[in-house]
Residue, then its C-alpha position, 0 to 999 in steps of 0.5 A: s500500500k502506497s501509505r505503508r511505503h510513505a511511511t518507511m521512506a527515511s532510510g527505505v526500511g520497513v518493519s515486518d508488524d511481526c517485529v513489533t507483536q513478538f516485543n509486546d509480548l516480551k514487554l508485555k507477557h514476559s514470555l520472552k527473555y530475547i528477540v534478535y532482529t536481522m534484515n532480509d537479503k534486500l536489506t528492504e525489511i526488519t523481520v525477527l530471527k530468534t526469540a529465546n523464551k524467558d528462561a534464557s540467558y544473557e550469556e546465550f543472546c550474546k551469543e547470537f551476534p555473529e562477528d561478521k554481520c549486522r544484527y539488532g537485538v532487544c533482550d529483558c535485562e534484570y539487575t539490582d537496583p543500587k538505590t533499594g537492591g531490589q531485584r528490576n527489570k529493563i529493556a535495552f536495544f542493542v545495535w551490532c555493528p561488528d567491524n567485519a561486516k560490509v560497510k554497506d550493511k553496517m551503514i543501512y542497519a545504522s540509518s534504520k534502526d530508528e524505524l525499529k526503535k521507534r515502533l519499540v515503545g518501553i526501551a529504557v536503553e540504547m547499546q551500540v555494540n560492536d564486539a563481544g567487550d561491548m556486550e559485557y553486561t556490566n555496561v548494560v546495567d551501568k547505562i541503565n541505571r544512569v537513566 
């Protein structure tokens, strides 16, 4: 439809409805631990690559990001609130653009992240990550605690 195409003209990349549906399951039903998003081969639409149920670990999430391909991810991060000592949950959004990815892919992922992010209402922090070191859980929690 014309109107939908018009809405995606910023980077020319669309977002499949499933991306939002799965995110809302993670956010509202707490049925998922994480979601990994990719783009179709033509780099015209963001789609869900994988989801993991709430028993999955952050370590498993980290293994979903290849050294030579860009990805987006969201993870329901559990952490200890430094003020209260209580367990809290916040959703982190990850933009994975490793050095070894194709330049074109990196450019399109970087320019399209807001198309996806604006549809995923309830993200606490955004993490720009390029390697395993950036993915360290302490980095994520530090950023959450600064919000």
